[in-house]
N, C-alpha and C positions, 0 to 999 in steps of 0.2 A: 504457483505464483502465476498472475495475470502476464501476457505478453507485452510488452511494450511498444510503442509506437518508434518507427523508423526516426531518426533525430534529423531532423530537417533544418536545423539553426545549421549557418555559414560555419564552418569550422577554420579558424583563423589561428588557433592556439596551438602549440605543440605540448604533449605530454608523454614525457620517457618514463619508462617501467623495465626495470629490469627483472626476468623471471628464469627460474630455473627451466632446463629443458624440457624436464617432464610436466611441468606446468604450462611450457608455450604450445606442448603436444595435446595437451588435454585441453587447453582453448580451441586452437585450431579444430580438434574434431568435433567439438562443441559449435563451433562455428558453422563448420560444414553440415554439420547434421540439421541445423537452424536454415542452412540455405543462405549464410549470409557472410560478410566479409568478417575476418576475424577483427578489424576496426569497428566496424559496425555491432558485430556481438559484445566485443569489450567495453565499448561506451556505453550499450543499452543497459547491460547487465549491473553496470558501477554505478550507471543512473539511477536503475531501480532499486539497487541494494542503499543508496544514498538518500532516496526517497523515504525508503521503508525507514531508516536509521533516525531521519530528520522526524517524522510523523511520529516517531517514538517520544520523542522528547521535545516537543512543542511544550512551552511555556506561555501562559496568559498572564497578565498583570490585572491587578482590580484595585482600584483606589479604597480608603477604607470604608464607604457607604456602599459601594457597588460589592465589598467582600461580605459584609452585614448582609445584605439581599442574597446572596448566593448561599450564605451558610443559612440562613432562614429557610430557603428553599429548600436546602437538603436537609434541613430537619422537619419539615413540613410533614404530615401525616399523607399516605398516597391516596390521590385521588382516584375514584372509582371513575372510569370512562366507559360508556355503554357502549359505545362505535369501536374501542378498541377490542372490548370484550369479543363482540361479534366478528371483530377482524382475527382474531386468535382461534377462534372456535372453527371458523371456515377452515376446510382443505386446502394446504398450498399447491403450488405447481408440482412440487415433489413428492406431494403425500400421494397421487393415483398409484393405484395398485396395493397400498399399504393400507392396515388396519389402525385405525386411531383409536 
């Protein structure tokens, strides 16, 4: 998981959370290992999980005309794209040292 940037928005609202002693100890250890305050660690971790959860549940709505166009595009046969084939045939940055 990518490291989240520090929270820079001004904190003006309090959030109270009750945790078990073992959960608090684990959070404190993780925050210390990350060289962050426990507040920063918990906020950043919770926001990262919130973004992940929301990204998985994004919904988009289409009117009838757009829905029909969307379905038509999905049902259309794939197009051959020579530039895409060239790109996919090139070695990637992680391919050096590996046989293709």
